C-alpha positions as CSV (number, residue, x, y, z in Angstrom):
1,X,109.1,117.2,55.9
2,X,110.3,120.2,58.4
3,X,111.4,119.5,62.0
4,X,108.0,119.9,64.6
5,X,108.4,122.3,67.5
6,X,106.5,123.5,69.9
7,X,104.7,127.1,69.1
8,X,105.1,128.2,73.0
9,X,107.8,126.8,75.5
10,X,106.3,124.5,78.2
11,X,107.4,124.1,81.6
12,X,106.7,121.7,84.7
13,X,106.9,123.8,88.0
14,X,105.3,121.0,90.3
15,X,105.5,117.3,90.5
16,X,104.2,114.8,92.9
17,X,102.6,111.6,93.5
18,X,101.0,109.4,95.9
19,X,102.4,106.2,97.2
20,X,101.9,103.3,95.1
21,X,100.6,99.5,96.6
22,X,97.0,98.3,97.4
23,X,94.9,100.8,99.5
24,X,91.5,99.3,100.7
25,X,88.9,101.4,101.3
26,X,91.0,104.4,99.2
27,X,89.2,105.8,95.8
28,X,90.9,107.0,92.8
29,X,89.6,110.5,94.8
30,X,91.8,110.3,97.5
31,X,94.8,109.0,95.6
32,X,94.7,111.9,93.5
33,X,94.0,114.6,96.3
34,X,97.2,112.8,97.7
35,X,99.3,113.6,94.5
36,X,98.0,117.0,94.1
37,X,98.7,117.9,97.6
38,X,102.5,116.3,96.7
39,X,102.4,118.6,94.0
40,X,101.5,121.9,95.6
41,X,104.4,121.4,98.5
42,X,107.0,120.8,95.4
43,X,106.3,124.3,94.6
44,X,109.2,126.5,95.2
45,X,107.3,129.6,95.2
46,X,103.8,129.0,96.1
47,X,100.8,129.3,94.1
48,X,97.1,129.4,93.8
49,X,95.4,126.5,92.5
50,X,92.8,129.1,91.3
51,X,95.0,129.9,88.4
52,X,94.9,126.7,87.0
53,X,92.8,127.0,83.9
54,X,91.9,123.0,82.8
55,X,92.8,119.3,83.8
56,X,93.5,116.8,81.8
57,X,93.6,113.0,83.7
58,X,95.1,110.0,82.4
59,X,92.8,106.7,83.5
60,X,92.6,103.7,81.5
61,X,89.6,102.2,82.9
62,X,88.1,103.4,86.1
63,X,84.8,102.1,84.4
64,X,85.9,98.7,84.9
65,X,87.9,98.9,88.1
66,X,86.1,101.0,90.1
67,X,82.8,100.8,88.4
68,X,82.7,104.7,88.0
69,X,82.9,106.2,84.4
70,X,83.5,110.0,83.9
71,X,86.4,110.6,86.3
72,X,87.8,113.7,85.0
73,X,85.4,115.9,86.6
74,X,85.4,114.3,90.4
75,X,89.3,114.9,90.1
76,X,88.5,118.9,89.5
77,X,86.0,118.6,92.1
78,X,87.8,116.8,94.7
79,X,90.6,119.3,94.5
80,X,88.8,122.3,94.3
81,X,89.1,122.7,90.9
82,X,85.4,122.8,89.5
83,X,84.3,124.5,87.2
84,X,87.0,124.3,85.5
85,X,86.9,122.4,82.2
86,X,88.1,118.6,82.9
87,X,89.2,115.8,80.8
88,X,90.0,112.4,80.4
89,X,92.5,110.4,78.4
90,X,92.1,106.8,78.0
91,X,95.4,105.2,76.0
92,X,95.5,102.0,78.3
93,X,98.9,102.6,80.2
94,X,100.4,105.3,78.4
95,X,96.8,107.3,79.5
96,X,98.9,109.9,81.6
97,X,101.4,110.4,79.0
98,X,99.6,111.2,76.5
99,X,97.4,113.2,78.8
100,X,100.5,115.2,79.6
101,X,101.1,115.4,75.9
102,X,97.8,116.7,75.6
103,X,99.0,119.3,78.6
104,X,101.7,120.6,76.5
105,X,99.7,120.9,73.3
106,X,97.5,123.2,75.1
107,X,99.8,125.7,76.4
108,X,101.7,125.6,73.4
109,X,98.8,126.5,71.5
110,X,98.2,129.6,73.7
111,X,94.7,128.3,74.9
112,X,95.8,128.1,78.5
113,X,98.8,129.2,80.6
114,X,98.4,126.8,83.4
115,X,97.1,123.1,83.4
116,X,97.0,120.4,85.8
117,X,98.0,116.8,84.2
118,X,97.1,114.2,86.2
119,X,97.0,110.0,86.3
120,X,94.6,107.8,88.4
121,X,93.8,104.0,88.4
122,X,92.8,102.2,91.3
123,X,93.3,98.2,90.6
124,X,92.7,96.4,93.4
125,X,89.3,96.8,94.5
126,X,89.1,93.5,91.9
127,X,90.5,90.2,92.5
128,X,93.6,89.2,90.3
129,X,91.4,87.2,87.4
130,X,89.1,90.5,87.0
131,X,91.9,92.5,87.0
132,X,93.6,90.6,84.1
133,X,90.2,90.3,82.2
134,X,90.4,94.1,82.7
135,X,93.9,94.8,81.7
136,X,92.9,92.3,78.4
137,X,90.3,94.9,76.6
138,X,93.7,97.2,75.8
139,X,94.5,94.0,73.1
140,X,92.7,93.0,70.4
141,X,89.3,91.2,71.7
142,X,88.6,90.3,68.2
143,X,91.6,88.0,67.4
144,X,94.3,88.1,70.1
145,X,91.6,87.1,73.3
146,X,90.0,84.2,72.0
147,X,93.5,82.6,70.8
148,X,93.8,82.5,74.9
149,X,96.3,85.5,74.7
150,X,96.9,87.8,78.4
151,X,99.5,90.2,78.4
152,X,102.2,87.9,80.2
153,X,101.3,86.0,77.3
154,X,102.1,88.5,74.7
155,X,105.2,89.9,76.7
156,X,106.4,86.4,76.5
157,X,106.2,86.0,73.0
158,X,108.2,88.9,72.7
159,X,111.0,87.5,75.1
160,X,110.8,84.5,73.2
161,X,111.3,86.0,70.4
162,X,114.0,88.1,71.4
163,X,115.9,85.3,73.2
164,X,115.5,83.5,69.6
165,X,117.0,86.7,67.5
166,X,119.5,87.8,69.8
167,X,120.7,85.2,72.2
168,X,119.4,86.6,75.4
169,X,118.5,84.0,78.0
170,X,115.7,84.3,81.3
171,X,118.7,85.2,83.3
172,X,118.6,88.5,81.1
173,X,115.3,89.3,82.3
174,X,115.9,88.0,85.9
175,X,118.9,90.8,86.4
176,X,116.7,93.4,85.4
177,X,114.3,93.0,87.9
178,X,117.0,92.7,90.6
179,X,118.3,96.2,88.9
180,X,114.9,97.9,89.7
181,X,114.1,96.5,92.9
182,X,117.8,97.8,94.3
183,X,116.5,100.7,92.7
184,X,113.1,100.7,94.2
185,X,114.0,99.8,97.8
186,X,115.7,103.6,97.5
187,X,112.2,104.8,96.6
188,X,109.6,105.9,99.5
189,X,106.7,105.9,97.3
190,X,107.4,102.7,95.8
191,X,104.9,99.5,96.5
192,X,107.6,97.5,96.4
193,X,110.3,98.6,98.2
194,X,113.0,95.9,98.9
195,X,115.7,94.7,97.1
196,X,115.4,91.0,95.8
197,X,118.0,89.9,98.4
198,X,115.7,91.1,101.5
199,X,113.2,89.2,99.8
200,X,115.0,86.3,99.9
201,X,116.5,87.0,103.1
202,X,112.6,87.5,104.4
203,X,111.6,84.2,103.2
204,X,114.5,82.0,104.2
205,X,113.9,83.6,107.6
206,X,110.3,82.9,107.3
207,X,110.7,79.2,107.1
208,X,113.3,78.9,110.0
209,X,110.5,80.9,112.1
210,X,107.7,78.3,111.2
211,X,110.4,75.2,111.8
212,X,110.1,74.7,107.8
213,X,113.3,73.3,105.7
214,X,115.6,76.3,105.0
215,X,115.6,77.4,101.4
216,X,119.5,77.2,100.4
217,X,119.4,80.0,97.7
218,X,123.0,81.0,96.9
219,X,121.9,84.4,95.1
220,X,119.0,85.9,93.7
221,X,119.6,84.3,90.5
222,X,118.6,80.9,92.3
223,X,116.4,82.2,94.4
224,X,114.2,83.8,91.1
225,X,114.8,80.0,89.2
226,X,113.3,78.7,92.0
227,X,109.3,77.2,91.3
228,X,107.7,77.7,94.3
229,X,109.2,81.1,95.1
230,X,109.1,82.6,91.5
231,X,106.5,80.7,89.6
232,X,106.6,80.6,86.0
233,X,103.4,82.7,84.8
234,X,104.0,82.8,80.9
235,X,107.6,81.5,80.2
236,X,109.9,82.8,80.4
237,X,108.4,85.8,82.2
238,X,108.2,84.7,86.2
239,X,106.3,86.4,88.9
240,X,109.3,88.6,89.2
241,X,109.5,89.5,86.1
242,X,105.6,91.2,86.2
243,X,104.7,94.4,87.6
244,X,102.4,94.4,90.0
245,X,98.4,95.1,90.3
246,X,98.8,98.4,92.1
247,X,96.7,101.5,93.1
248,X,97.9,105.1,92.6
249,X,98.0,108.9,91.3
250,X,100.6,111.5,90.3
251,X,100.0,114.9,89.1
252,X,101.9,117.7,87.4
253,X,101.5,121.7,86.9
254,X,102.8,122.8,83.6
255,X,102.8,126.4,82.7
256,X,103.7,128.8,79.9
257,X,107.0,128.7,79.4
258,X,107.6,132.5,80.2
259,X,105.7,132.1,83.4
260,X,108.0,129.3,84.7
261,X,110.2,131.0,87.3
262,X,107.4,133.0,88.7
263,X,106.8,129.2,90.1
264,X,110.1,127.6,90.6
265,X,113.7,128.1,91.1
266,X,114.5,125.4,89.1
267,X,111.8,124.1,86.7
268,X,112.0,121.8,84.1
269,X,111.5,122.4,80.4
270,X,109.8,119.9,78.2
271,X,111.8,120.1,75.0
272,X,110.8,117.0,73.0
273,X,107.8,115.4,72.6
274,X,106.5,112.2,70.4
275,X,103.8,109.7,70.1
276,X,102.8,107.3,67.7
277,X,100.6,104.3,67.3
278,X,101.0,100.6,65.8
279,X,98.8,97.8,64.5
280,X,97.7,94.7,67.3
281,X,100.9,92.5,68.0
282,X,99.9,89.6,66.0
283,X,99.8,91.8,62.9
284,X,103.5,92.9,63.3
285,X,106.5,91.5,61.3
286,X,108.7,92.0,64.1
287,X,107.4,91.4,67.8
288,X,111.4,92.0,69.2
289,X,110.7,95.8,68.9
290,X,107.7,98.7,68.9
291,X,108.0,100.7,66.2
292,X,105.5,103.0,68.1
293,X,108.2,103.9,70.4
294,X,110.9,103.9,67.9
295,X,108.7,107.1,66.1
296,X,107.7,108.6,68.9
297,X,111.2,108.9,70.4
298,X,112.9,110.1,66.8
299,X,109.7,112.7,66.8
300,X,111.4,113.7,70.2
301,X,114.4,113.9,69.5
302,X,114.3,116.0,66.4
303,X,112.2,118.4,68.6
304,X,114.2,118.7,71.5
305,X,117.5,118.7,68.5
306,X,119.5,116.3,71.0
307,X,120.2,112.9,71.0
308,X,120.1,109.3,72.6
309,X,123.7,109.9,73.8
310,X,122.9,112.9,75.1
311,X,119.8,111.7,77.7
312,X,121.5,111.2,81.5
313,X,118.5,109.5,83.0
314,X,115.7,107.5,81.6
315,X,111.9,106.4,82.7
316,X,110.9,103.8,80.3
317,X,108.0,101.2,80.6
318,X,109.0,98.4,82.2
319,X,105.5,96.4,82.6
320,X,107.7,93.0,82.2
321,X,111.5,92.9,82.1
322,X,111.5,92.1,78.6
323,X,109.8,95.8,77.8
324,X,112.4,97.8,79.1
325,X,115.6,95.4,77.4
326,X,113.5,96.6,73.9
327,X,112.7,100.0,75.3
328,X,116.3,100.5,75.7
329,X,117.1,99.6,71.7
330,X,113.7,101.3,70.6
331,X,114.8,104.8,71.9
332,X,118.5,104.1,70.6
333,X,120.3,103.8,73.5
334,X,121.7,100.6,72.3
335,X,121.5,99.2,68.7
336,X,119.3,96.4,68.3
337,X,120.0,93.3,69.9
338,X,122.8,94.7,72.4
339,X,120.0,96.0,75.0
340,X,120.2,92.7,77.0
341,X,124.1,92.7,76.8
342,X,124.0,96.5,78.6
343,X,121.6,94.9,81.1
344,X,123.5,92.0,81.4
345,X,126.7,94.4,81.9
346,X,125.1,96.8,84.5
347,X,125.4,99.2,82.0
348,X,121.8,100.3,82.7
349,X,122.3,100.4,86.5
350,X,121.6,103.6,89.3
351,X,125.3,103.8,89.0
352,X,126.1,102.9,85.1
353,X,126.6,104.7,82.1
354,X,123.1,104.7,81.1
355,X,120.8,104.8,84.2
356,X,117.7,103.6,83.7
357,X,114.0,103.5,86.0
358,X,116.1,104.9,88.9
359,X,112.5,105.3,90.1
360,X,112.1,101.1,90.2
361,X,110.6,101.5,87.1
362,X,106.7,99.9,87.0
363,X,108.3,96.9,87.9
364,X,109.3,97.5,91.5
365,X,107.5,101.4,92.4
366,X,103.7,99.7,90.9
367,X,101.9,100.4,87.7
368,X,98.3,101.9,88.5
369,X,98.1,101.4,84.4
370,X,96.6,105.3,83.9
371,X,99.0,106.9,86.5
372,X,102.1,105.4,85.1
373,X,103.0,107.8,82.6
374,X,102.5,110.8,84.9
375,X,104.6,109.0,87.5
376,X,107.5,108.4,85.4
377,X,107.8,112.2,84.9
378,X,107.4,112.8,88.7
379,X,110.7,110.9,88.9
380,X,112.5,112.8,86.3
381,X,111.6,116.0,88.4
382,X,113.2,114.8,91.3
383,X,116.7,113.6,89.7
384,X,116.7,116.8,87.7
385,X,116.5,119.0,90.5
386,X,118.6,116.9,92.7
387,X,115.9,115.5,95.3
388,X,116.0,112.1,94.4
389,X,117.2,111.5,98.1
390,X,119.4,107.6,98.4
391,X,118.7,107.1,94.7
392,X,119.6,110.6,93.4
393,X,122.6,110.3,90.5
394,X,125.7,112.2,90.4
395,X,126.7,114.6,88.6
396,X,123.9,117.1,88.2
397,X,121.7,115.5,86.0
398,X,120.0,118.0,83.1
399,X,118.5,116.1,80.4
400,X,115.5,113.1,81.0
401,X,113.4,111.5,79.0
402,X,110.1,109.1,79.7
403,X,108.6,106.7,77.3
404,X,105.2,105.6,78.5
405,X,103.5,102.6,76.7
406,X,99.9,101.3,76.1
407,X,98.7,98.0,75.3
408,X,101.4,95.8,73.3
409,X,102.8,98.8,71.7
410,X,99.7,100.7,69.9
411,X,100.7,103.6,71.9
412,X,104.0,105.3,72.9
413,X,104.5,108.9,74.0
414,X,108.4,109.8,74.5
415,X,109.1,113.1,76.4
416,X,112.5,115.0,77.1
417,X,113.3,117.6,80.0
418,X,115.6,119.7,80.3
419,X,116.9,121.6,83.5
420,X,118.7,124.9,82.6
């Protein structure tokens, strides 16, 4: 089979997002307007929104989270873009990553020159139990949910399989969470903008203020082992191994490659894109890898003509801490069974040899599921343009990657970006 390639180059010339968090009284429309405005402000040379020809909006389940279907045209209306065609893309937590791919295809085909891609989700209007039920619809409701599984249970099963096969421990996953909270503490848009140390110190101060016995945790690992401070959700996944329930939106402006410098002094060129699917978790022979991620990554790397070793920064789908470890192996950053050692050794830290999730990842930045994939691209936009503030990587990175997973890996989409 010949190497797949785009018939026309595609560039990102603007990227923005709302703050991720829990926002009572705001709808996805409000949040998307915030993201759209943030995206507009990022365009170096300005632009006329009337030039946008189409919208592709990733959204998992506004129907269940908000009781509102048919969301894409509402996003067009509230951003002043009606009557342009607006399409909602649903692929579980990979929805806006796939929306980005559809926007790329639309421009590469020659159908459009300027496309808006977005992602939206408003999860906090429901109680936690109903959020859990809504997310469960991304799994196999005929076979998995009747057996008692929820998403923490799915990823706990992956984690225990990985531990058994390769020798990782619960402390491995704790170190991933500590690292991502360190990164998220430097991200003004993050839902959890605090280090684990700061969370720990806050709990000690609160106990002291209330006259309770002060905890005597020696360090973050001891704190994360405390069942009261960090309860087990589905062993070995504890509370701080899980991404939060989040509201948020993100927006990206795509244009044909030949138009990019009319909008931006430093556009990002999308040089690789891959997508694949897989069977439900219960039908897989191996729960320690995501075949869809491996295949999507392979397609993206081949299209881009680069290797995993060439990537300077990656945002990967860490809905649970185990997911980050598996992702680093699926993408070829580390051999199978070696990703956990890299995490333990600090190699995936912001200043390590392979920076992963400099934004804080879904774990700390937040995981408004339909917006997460587009939000990953916003971080790559900032890092490759040298605009990531305190968390900016040294050395002027020029190649970035995003890895966005739906469900337990039934969908995965990977994109590779270049600053020239």
